[in-house]
A tleap script that builds the chain and sets N, CA, C and O, in Angstrom:
source leaprc.protein.ff14SB
mol = sequence {
  NMET GLY SER GLY ILE LEU GLY ARG ALA VAL
  LEU GLN ALA TYR ARG LYS ALA LEU GLU ASN
  ALA ASN LYS SER GLY VAL ALA GLN GLU THR
  ILE GLN ASN ILE ARG ARG SER GLY ARG SER
  MET THR GLU GLN GLU ALA ARG LEU ILE LEU
  GLY LEU LYS GLU ASN ALA THR TRP GLU GLU
  VAL VAL GLN LYS TYR ASP ALA LEU PHE GLU
  ARG ASN SER LYS MET GLY SER LEU TYR LEU
  GLN SER LYS VAL HIE ARG ALA LYS GLU CYS
  LEU GLU ALA VAL TYR GLN LYS ASN ASP ARG
  SER SER GLY CGLU
}
set mol.1.N position { 8.714 -30.171 -42.990 }
set mol.1.CA position { 10.046 -30.530 -42.742 }
set mol.1.C position { 10.499 -29.405 -42.156 }
set mol.1.O position { 10.659 -29.250 -40.946 }
set mol.2.N position { 10.813 -28.212 -43.449 }
set mol.2.CA position { 11.090 -27.002 -42.997 }
set mol.2.C position { 10.880 -25.814 -41.587 }
set mol.2.O position { 11.456 -24.820 -41.146 }
set mol.3.N position { 9.637 -26.690 -41.253 }
set mol.3.CA position { 8.947 -25.930 -39.863 }
set mol.3.C position { 9.181 -26.787 -39.359 }
set mol.3.O position { 8.151 -26.883 -38.691 }
set mol.4.N position { 10.135 -28.134 -38.906 }
set mol.4.CA position { 10.769 -28.733 -37.646 }
set mol.4.C position { 11.870 -27.907 -37.383 }
set mol.4.O position { 12.209 -27.421 -36.304 }
set mol.5.N position { 12.473 -27.785 -38.660 }
set mol.5.CA position { 14.134 -27.255 -38.658 }
set mol.5.C position { 14.016 -25.806 -38.098 }
set mol.5.O position { 15.043 -25.434 -37.531 }
set mol.6.N position { 13.040 -24.943 -38.127 }
set mol.6.CA position { 13.105 -23.944 -37.783 }
set mol.6.C position { 12.474 -23.809 -36.396 }
set mol.6.O position { 12.708 -22.791 -35.745 }
set mol.7.N position { 11.497 -25.006 -35.784 }
set mol.7.CA position { 11.399 -24.689 -34.637 }
set mol.7.C position { 12.178 -24.974 -33.870 }
set mol.7.O position { 12.219 -24.477 -32.744 }
set mol.8.N position { 13.095 -25.972 -34.368 }
set mol.8.CA position { 14.350 -26.652 -33.592 }
set mol.8.C position { 15.011 -25.088 -32.918 }
set mol.8.O position { 15.114 -24.659 -31.769 }
set mol.9.N position { 15.279 -24.679 -33.928 }
set mol.9.CA position { 16.113 -23.111 -33.936 }
set mol.9.C position { 16.018 -22.150 -33.169 }
set mol.9.O position { 16.779 -21.478 -32.473 }
set mol.10.N position { 14.610 -22.203 -33.481 }
set mol.10.CA position { 14.079 -21.251 -32.199 }
set mol.10.C position { 14.147 -21.901 -31.221 }
set mol.10.O position { 14.814 -21.281 -30.393 }
set mol.11.N position { 13.660 -23.274 -30.675 }
set mol.11.CA position { 13.646 -23.709 -28.935 }
set mol.11.C position { 15.137 -23.661 -28.562 }
set mol.11.O position { 15.390 -23.607 -27.358 }
set mol.12.N position { 16.395 -23.676 -29.640 }
set mol.12.CA position { 17.728 -23.892 -29.078 }
set mol.12.C position { 18.275 -22.256 -29.080 }
set mol.12.O position { 19.263 -21.957 -28.409 }
set mol.13.N position { 17.374 -20.993 -30.082 }
set mol.13.CA position { 18.027 -19.670 -29.236 }
set mol.13.C position { 17.067 -19.621 -28.274 }
set mol.13.O position { 17.755 -19.182 -27.352 }
set mol.14.N position { 15.960 -19.755 -27.812 }
set mol.14.CA position { 15.432 -19.862 -26.617 }
set mol.14.C position { 16.510 -19.849 -25.263 }
set mol.14.O position { 17.015 -18.995 -24.533 }
set mol.15.N position { 16.528 -21.130 -25.384 }
set mol.15.CA position { 17.323 -22.090 -24.477 }
set mol.15.C position { 18.643 -21.339 -24.200 }
set mol.15.O position { 19.060 -21.262 -23.044 }
set mol.16.N position { 19.413 -20.698 -25.394 }
set mol.16.CA position { 20.547 -19.898 -25.031 }
set mol.16.C position { 20.298 -18.824 -24.688 }
set mol.16.O position { 20.856 -18.507 -23.638 }
set mol.17.N position { 19.528 -17.915 -25.237 }
set mol.17.CA position { 19.126 -16.671 -23.910 }
set mol.17.C position { 18.632 -16.744 -23.007 }
set mol.17.O position { 18.336 -15.779 -22.302 }
set mol.18.N position { 18.310 -18.358 -22.667 }
set mol.18.CA position { 17.675 -17.878 -21.283 }
set mol.18.C position { 19.192 -18.143 -20.232 }
set mol.18.O position { 19.336 -17.615 -19.129 }
set mol.19.N position { 20.043 -18.922 -20.786 }
set mol.19.CA position { 21.101 -19.553 -20.484 }
set mol.19.C position { 22.246 -18.421 -19.954 }
set mol.19.O position { 22.952 -18.405 -18.946 }
set mol.20.N position { 22.047 -17.060 -21.603 }
set mol.20.CA position { 22.634 -16.327 -20.917 }
set mol.20.C position { 22.475 -15.243 -19.732 }
set mol.20.O position { 23.278 -14.680 -18.987 }
set mol.21.N position { 20.607 -15.195 -19.950 }
set mol.21.CA position { 20.121 -14.169 -18.671 }
set mol.21.C position { 20.432 -14.890 -17.257 }
set mol.21.O position { 20.354 -14.259 -16.203 }
set mol.22.N position { 20.703 -15.927 -17.296 }
set mol.22.CA position { 20.814 -16.363 -15.924 }
set mol.22.C position { 22.322 -16.217 -15.353 }
set mol.22.O position { 22.617 -16.091 -14.165 }
set mol.23.N position { 23.412 -16.268 -16.696 }
set mol.23.CA position { 24.627 -16.122 -16.260 }
set mol.23.C position { 25.159 -14.450 -15.815 }
set mol.23.O position { 26.050 -14.081 -15.050 }
set mol.24.N position { 24.221 -13.706 -16.629 }
set mol.24.CA position { 23.856 -12.024 -16.467 }
set mol.24.C position { 23.588 -12.063 -15.425 }
set mol.24.O position { 24.630 -11.889 -14.794 }
set mol.25.N position { 22.427 -12.250 -14.489 }
set mol.25.CA position { 21.983 -12.176 -13.575 }
set mol.25.C position { 20.368 -11.790 -14.037 }
set mol.25.O position { 19.443 -12.256 -13.371 }
set mol.26.N position { 20.165 -11.136 -14.915 }
set mol.26.CA position { 19.054 -10.258 -15.490 }
set mol.26.C position { 17.801 -11.430 -15.287 }
set mol.26.O position { 16.655 -10.981 -15.282 }
set mol.27.N position { 17.964 -12.754 -15.137 }
set mol.27.CA position { 16.680 -13.733 -14.552 }
set mol.27.C position { 16.416 -12.761 -13.412 }
set mol.27.O position { 15.463 -11.989 -13.309 }
set mol.28.N position { 17.217 -12.902 -12.752 }
set mol.28.CA position { 17.365 -12.588 -11.069 }
set mol.28.C position { 16.311 -11.338 -10.729 }
set mol.28.O position { 15.174 -11.266 -10.262 }
set mol.29.N position { 17.396 -10.313 -11.258 }
set mol.29.CA position { 16.786 -8.592 -11.542 }
set mol.29.C position { 15.017 -8.869 -11.725 }
set mol.29.O position { 13.992 -8.596 -11.101 }
set mol.30.N position { 15.460 -9.680 -13.161 }
set mol.30.CA position { 13.339 -9.974 -12.914 }
set mol.30.C position { 12.492 -10.090 -12.000 }
set mol.30.O position { 11.474 -9.490 -11.655 }
set mol.31.N position { 13.234 -11.200 -11.566 }
set mol.31.CA position { 11.989 -12.198 -10.674 }
set mol.31.C position { 12.109 -11.117 -9.553 }
set mol.31.O position { 11.014 -11.040 -8.995 }
set mol.32.N position { 13.148 -10.121 -8.923 }
set mol.32.CA position { 12.651 -9.290 -8.355 }
set mol.32.C position { 12.015 -8.568 -8.517 }
set mol.32.O position { 11.058 -8.432 -7.755 }
set mol.33.N position { 12.187 -7.809 -9.486 }
set mol.33.CA position { 10.957 -6.948 -9.777 }
set mol.33.C position { 9.441 -6.877 -9.706 }
set mol.33.O position { 8.530 -6.104 -9.411 }
set mol.34.N position { 9.738 -8.446 -10.260 }
set mol.34.CA position { 8.250 -8.987 -10.256 }
set mol.34.C position { 7.746 -8.922 -8.792 }
set mol.34.O position { 6.645 -8.462 -8.489 }
set mol.35.N position { 8.616 -9.406 -7.939 }
set mol.35.CA position { 7.908 -9.503 -6.394 }
set mol.35.C position { 7.588 -8.466 -5.475 }
set mol.35.O position { 6.895 -8.356 -4.464 }
set mol.36.N position { 8.921 -7.159 -6.722 }
set mol.36.CA position { 8.159 -5.644 -5.883 }
set mol.36.C position { 7.228 -5.559 -6.087 }
set mol.36.O position { 6.372 -5.592 -5.203 }
set mol.37.N position { 6.860 -5.358 -7.782 }
set mol.37.CA position { 5.634 -5.121 -7.835 }
set mol.37.C position { 4.483 -5.400 -7.765 }
set mol.37.O position { 3.471 -4.874 -8.227 }
set mol.38.N position { 4.761 -6.748 -6.822 }
set mol.38.CA position { 3.554 -7.241 -6.663 }
set mol.38.C position { 3.179 -6.856 -5.171 }
set mol.38.O position { 2.087 -7.192 -4.713 }
set mol.39.N position { 3.938 -6.271 -4.554 }
set mol.39.CA position { 3.276 -5.951 -3.008 }
set mol.39.C position { 2.375 -4.582 -3.145 }
set mol.39.O position { 2.555 -3.737 -4.022 }
set mol.40.N position { 1.617 -4.534 -2.366 }
set mol.40.CA position { 0.580 -3.240 -2.487 }
set mol.40.C position { 1.227 -2.005 -2.123 }
set mol.40.O position { 2.420 -1.868 -1.850 }
set mol.41.N position { 0.584 -1.369 -2.138 }
set mol.41.CA position { 1.208 0.493 -2.163 }
set mol.41.C position { 0.974 1.009 -0.946 }
set mol.41.O position { -0.208 1.344 -0.873 }
set mol.42.N position { 1.686 1.263 0.236 }
set mol.42.CA position { 1.432 1.823 1.603 }
set mol.42.C position { 0.903 3.102 1.086 }
set mol.42.O position { 1.299 3.815 0.164 }
set mol.43.N position { -0.357 3.252 2.127 }
set mol.43.CA position { -0.860 4.834 2.558 }
set mol.43.C position { 0.338 5.947 2.097 }
set mol.43.O position { 0.222 6.569 1.041 }
set mol.44.N position { 1.377 6.112 2.904 }
set mol.44.CA position { 2.236 7.181 2.320 }
set mol.44.C position { 2.435 6.806 1.115 }
set mol.44.O position { 1.939 7.590 0.305 }
set mol.45.N position { 3.069 5.740 0.570 }
set mol.45.CA position { 3.487 6.074 -1.250 }
set mol.45.C position { 1.851 6.569 -1.957 }
set mol.45.O position { 1.837 7.391 -2.873 }
set mol.46.N position { 0.691 6.039 -1.478 }
set mol.46.CA position { -0.303 6.968 -2.138 }
set mol.46.C position { -0.569 8.043 -1.898 }
set mol.46.O position { -0.964 8.701 -2.861 }
set mol.47.N position { -0.517 8.517 -0.983 }
set mol.47.CA position { -0.565 10.372 -0.510 }
set mol.47.C position { 0.754 10.862 -1.211 }
set mol.47.O position { 0.627 12.035 -1.562 }
set mol.48.N position { 2.044 10.303 -1.538 }
set mol.48.CA position { 2.844 11.277 -2.168 }
set mol.48.C position { 2.428 11.191 -3.900 }
set mol.48.O position { 2.627 12.125 -4.676 }
set mol.49.N position { 1.936 10.124 -4.213 }
set mol.49.CA position { 1.614 10.070 -5.557 }
set mol.49.C position { 0.732 11.256 -5.816 }
set mol.49.O position { 1.094 12.006 -6.723 }
set mol.50.N position { -0.979 11.701 -4.800 }
set mol.50.CA position { -1.360 12.358 -5.229 }
set mol.50.C position { -1.255 13.754 -4.548 }
set mol.50.O position { -1.853 14.760 -4.932 }
set mol.51.N position { -0.507 13.682 -3.604 }
set mol.51.CA position { 0.482 14.883 -3.113 }
set mol.51.C position { -0.200 15.217 -2.695 }
set mol.51.O position { -0.806 16.094 -3.311 }
set mol.52.N position { -0.797 14.777 -1.084 }
set mol.52.CA position { -2.248 14.995 -0.221 }
set mol.52.C position { -1.197 14.787 0.966 }
set mol.52.O position { -0.193 14.075 0.953 }
set mol.53.N position { -1.677 15.576 1.971 }
set mol.53.CA position { -0.762 15.270 2.992 }
set mol.53.C position { -2.057 14.618 3.969 }
set mol.53.O position { -3.200 14.626 3.513 }
set mol.54.N position { -1.760 14.046 5.378 }
set mol.54.CA position { -2.400 13.021 6.132 }
set mol.54.C position { -3.933 13.215 6.740 }
set mol.54.O position { -4.728 12.327 7.050 }
set mol.55.N position { -4.096 14.629 6.810 }
set mol.55.CA position { -5.403 15.909 7.126 }
set mol.55.C position { -6.265 15.656 6.134 }
set mol.55.O position { -7.451 15.987 6.125 }
set mol.56.N position { -5.521 14.904 5.055 }
set mol.56.CA position { -6.916 15.714 3.704 }
set mol.56.C position { -8.086 14.733 3.643 }
set mol.56.O position { -8.078 13.504 3.723 }
set mol.57.N position { -9.130 15.621 3.474 }
set mol.57.CA position { -10.175 14.806 3.165 }
set mol.57.C position { -10.434 14.066 2.177 }
set mol.57.O position { -9.914 14.364 1.102 }
set mol.58.N position { -11.252 12.970 2.258 }
set mol.58.CA position { -12.252 12.262 1.119 }
set mol.58.C position { -12.570 13.088 -0.041 }
set mol.58.O position { -12.746 12.403 -1.049 }
set mol.59.N position { -12.685 14.215 -0.198 }
set mol.59.CA position { -13.023 14.635 -0.879 }
set mol.59.C position { -11.789 15.259 -1.985 }
set mol.59.O position { -11.694 15.035 -3.192 }
set mol.60.N position { -10.866 16.146 -1.068 }
set mol.60.CA position { -9.701 16.067 -1.185 }
set mol.60.C position { -8.658 15.146 -2.245 }
set mol.60.O position { -7.879 15.533 -3.116 }
set mol.61.N position { -9.087 13.455 -1.657 }
set mol.61.CA position { -8.320 13.010 -2.565 }
set mol.61.C position { -8.980 12.380 -3.647 }
set mol.61.O position { -8.530 11.512 -4.396 }
set mol.62.N position { -10.269 12.995 -3.648 }
set mol.62.CA position { -11.502 12.231 -4.975 }
set mol.62.C position { -11.147 13.576 -6.221 }
set mol.62.O position { -11.156 13.408 -7.441 }
set mol.63.N position { -10.869 14.813 -5.534 }
set mol.63.CA position { -10.643 16.461 -6.253 }
set mol.63.C position { -9.092 16.059 -6.956 }
set mol.63.O position { -8.900 16.620 -8.034 }
set mol.64.N position { -7.883 15.083 -6.430 }
set mol.64.CA position { -6.737 15.009 -6.848 }
set mol.64.C position { -6.931 13.865 -7.603 }
set mol.64.O position { -6.478 13.880 -8.747 }
set mol.65.N position { -7.451 12.970 -7.248 }
set mol.65.CA position { -7.233 11.879 -8.295 }
set mol.65.C position { -8.026 11.872 -9.504 }
set mol.65.O position { -7.624 11.209 -10.460 }
set mol.66.N position { -9.281 12.635 -9.590 }
set mol.66.CA position { -10.070 12.931 -11.156 }
set mol.66.C position { -8.610 14.130 -11.831 }
set mol.66.O position { -8.112 14.018 -12.951 }
set mol.67.N position { -8.393 14.696 -11.265 }
set mol.67.CA position { -7.531 15.932 -12.042 }
set mol.67.C position { -6.130 14.927 -12.398 }
set mol.67.O position { -5.516 14.923 -13.465 }
set mol.68.N position { -5.943 14.402 -11.630 }
set mol.68.CA position { -4.372 13.970 -12.310 }
set mol.68.C position { -5.026 12.599 -13.100 }
set mol.68.O position { -4.743 12.448 -14.288 }
set mol.69.N position { -5.844 11.677 -12.462 }
set mol.69.CA position { -6.055 11.033 -13.761 }
set mol.69.C position { -6.690 11.268 -14.770 }
set mol.69.O position { -6.854 10.263 -15.463 }
set mol.70.N position { -7.316 12.580 -15.330 }
set mol.70.CA position { -7.457 12.853 -16.870 }
set mol.70.C position { -6.549 13.654 -17.326 }
set mol.70.O position { -6.484 13.965 -18.515 }
set mol.71.N position { -5.591 14.156 -16.245 }
set mol.71.CA position { -4.583 14.501 -16.917 }
set mol.71.C position { -3.490 13.490 -17.496 }
set mol.71.O position { -2.824 13.761 -18.496 }
set mol.72.N position { -3.420 12.807 -17.084 }
set mol.72.CA position { -2.775 11.274 -17.576 }
set mol.72.C position { -3.455 10.791 -18.726 }
set mol.72.O position { -2.830 10.515 -19.750 }
set mol.73.N position { -4.792 10.659 -18.627 }
set mol.73.CA position { -5.430 10.533 -20.168 }
set mol.73.C position { -5.439 10.903 -20.695 }
set mol.73.O position { -5.758 10.342 -21.744 }
set mol.74.N position { -5.128 12.271 -20.727 }
set mol.74.CA position { -4.646 12.942 -21.950 }
set mol.74.C position { -3.495 13.109 -22.633 }
set mol.74.O position { -3.358 13.134 -23.856 }
set mol.75.N position { -2.635 13.228 -21.755 }
set mol.75.CA position { -1.097 13.143 -22.184 }
set mol.75.C position { -0.668 11.704 -22.757 }
set mol.75.O position { 0.256 11.498 -23.544 }
set mol.76.N position { -1.503 10.788 -22.215 }
set mol.76.CA position { -1.342 9.715 -22.609 }
set mol.76.C position { -0.319 8.404 -21.617 }
set mol.76.O position { -0.031 7.383 -22.242 }
set mol.77.N position { 0.035 8.488 -20.532 }
set mol.77.CA position { 0.776 7.852 -19.719 }
set mol.77.C position { 0.013 6.889 -19.253 }
set mol.77.O position { -0.759 7.391 -18.436 }
set mol.78.N position { -0.169 5.701 -19.364 }
set mol.78.CA position { -0.727 4.688 -19.017 }
set mol.78.C position { -0.621 4.778 -17.161 }
set mol.78.O position { -1.300 5.088 -16.183 }
set mol.79.N position { 0.918 4.198 -17.588 }
set mol.79.CA position { 1.667 3.840 -16.629 }
set mol.79.C position { 1.060 4.855 -15.387 }
set mol.79.O position { 0.383 4.421 -14.455 }
set mol.80.N position { 1.319 5.835 -15.507 }
set mol.80.CA position { 1.142 6.645 -14.280 }
set mol.80.C position { -0.090 6.943 -13.753 }
set mol.80.O position { -0.321 7.235 -12.579 }
set mol.81.N position { -1.156 6.828 -14.987 }
set mol.81.CA position { -2.423 6.962 -15.002 }
set mol.81.C position { -2.543 5.741 -13.703 }
set mol.81.O position { -2.855 6.017 -12.544 }
set mol.82.N position { -2.254 4.522 -14.154 }
set mol.82.CA position { -2.309 3.059 -13.264 }
set mol.82.C position { -2.012 3.339 -11.595 }
set mol.82.O position { -2.590 2.774 -10.666 }
set mol.83.N position { -0.972 4.348 -11.498 }
set mol.83.CA position { -0.483 4.593 -10.141 }
set mol.83.C position { -1.313 5.344 -9.418 }
set mol.83.O position { -1.825 4.893 -8.393 }
set mol.84.N position { -1.563 6.633 -9.875 }
set mol.84.CA position { -2.867 7.212 -9.752 }
set mol.84.C position { -4.610 6.330 -9.024 }
set mol.84.O position { -5.367 6.539 -8.075 }
set mol.85.N position { -4.524 5.374 -10.129 }
set mol.85.CA position { -5.597 4.624 -9.702 }
set mol.85.C position { -5.352 3.904 -8.213 }
set mol.85.O position { -5.983 3.862 -7.157 }
set mol.86.N position { -4.139 3.381 -8.689 }
set mol.86.CA position { -4.021 2.505 -7.071 }
set mol.86.C position { -3.891 3.542 -6.119 }
set mol.86.O position { -4.803 3.468 -5.295 }
set mol.87.N position { -3.244 4.322 -5.944 }
set mol.87.CA position { -3.101 5.477 -5.131 }
set mol.87.C position { -4.561 5.025 -3.875 }
set mol.87.O position { -4.744 4.387 -2.838 }
set mol.88.N position { -5.585 6.196 -5.247 }
set mol.88.CA position { -6.869 6.151 -4.688 }
set mol.88.C position { -7.276 4.877 -4.346 }
set mol.88.O position { -7.998 5.065 -3.367 }
set mol.89.N position { -7.237 3.568 -4.594 }
set mol.89.CA position { -7.664 2.495 -4.301 }
set mol.89.C position { -7.087 2.266 -2.980 }
set mol.89.O position { -7.926 1.926 -2.146 }
set mol.90.N position { -6.079 2.343 -2.626 }
set mol.90.CA position { -5.383 2.332 -1.290 }
set mol.90.C position { -5.612 3.518 -0.274 }
set mol.90.O position { -5.241 3.435 0.897 }
set mol.91.N position { -6.123 4.413 -0.695 }
set mol.91.CA position { -6.608 5.512 0.350 }
set mol.91.C position { -8.239 5.523 0.836 }
set mol.91.O position { -8.723 6.020 1.854 }
set mol.92.N position { -8.818 4.885 -0.129 }
set mol.92.CA position { -10.280 4.428 -0.423 }
set mol.92.C position { -10.325 3.233 0.837 }
set mol.92.O position { -10.974 3.259 1.883 }
set mol.93.N position { -9.525 2.346 0.394 }
set mol.93.CA position { -9.419 1.107 1.751 }
set mol.93.C position { -8.802 1.657 3.058 }
set mol.93.O position { -8.982 0.770 3.891 }
set mol.94.N position { -8.305 2.461 3.504 }
set mol.94.CA position { -7.843 3.300 4.717 }
set mol.94.C position { -8.907 4.211 5.249 }
set mol.94.O position { -9.371 4.066 6.379 }
set mol.95.N position { -9.396 5.415 4.187 }
set mol.95.CA position { -10.755 5.898 4.869 }
set mol.95.C position { -11.929 4.721 5.509 }
set mol.95.O position { -12.401 4.614 6.640 }
set mol.96.N position { -12.062 4.246 4.764 }
set mol.96.CA position { -13.036 3.439 4.798 }
set mol.96.C position { -12.682 2.494 5.985 }
set mol.96.O position { -13.772 2.092 6.391 }
set mol.97.N position { -11.763 1.980 6.686 }
set mol.97.CA position { -11.532 1.318 7.534 }
set mol.97.C position { -11.205 2.343 8.687 }
set mol.97.O position { -11.096 1.680 9.719 }
set mol.98.N position { -11.034 3.478 8.905 }
set mol.98.CA position { -10.862 5.287 9.443 }
set mol.98.C position { -12.786 5.117 9.997 }
set mol.98.O position { -13.153 5.082 11.172 }
set mol.99.N position { -13.723 5.037 8.753 }
set mol.99.CA position { -14.913 5.231 9.438 }
set mol.99.C position { -15.312 4.139 9.916 }
set mol.99.O position { -15.936 4.432 10.936 }
set mol.100.N position { -15.315 2.976 9.763 }
set mol.100.CA position { -15.762 1.420 10.420 }
set mol.100.C position { -14.914 1.916 11.709 }
set mol.100.O position { -15.804 2.094 12.541 }
set mol.101.N position { -14.206 2.102 12.068 }
set mol.101.CA position { -13.517 2.419 13.415 }
set mol.101.C position { -14.048 3.336 13.994 }
set mol.101.O position { -14.166 3.202 15.212 }
set mol.102.N position { -14.451 4.325 13.493 }
set mol.102.CA position { -15.005 5.509 14.258 }
set mol.102.C position { -16.495 5.559 14.877 }
set mol.102.O position { -16.945 5.852 15.985 }
set mol.103.N position { -17.066 5.128 13.621 }
set mol.103.CA position { -18.219 4.661 13.765 }
set mol.103.C position { -19.125 3.654 15.262 }
set mol.103.O position { -20.115 3.709 15.992 }
set mol.104.N position { -17.738 2.700 14.924 }
set mol.104.CA position { -18.016 1.861 16.154 }
set mol.104.C position { -18.069 2.352 17.851 }
set mol.104.O position { -18.314 1.522 18.727 }
savepdb mol mol.pdb
quit
């Protein structure tokens, strides 16, 4: 019986929190942030994260990636480590696309 009362109280508190979030705009802001983070990284963004110029070779990309990934693994910033990894993945796709188009 006590768990039923507690369950209803938790549900009621959750509903009230959602209602307050909708009134203050927090819910919409959160949805926009989720949508923004879902978009893929641009080549320019990836180059900025890794500190590379447009004419950088793939070897330079790998060297920068290794150095930044290792540094962030030691300092404990998982967020930065994931950004560095996503930047490398983005540039890897660009370099592979360029290799295929130049090889044809």
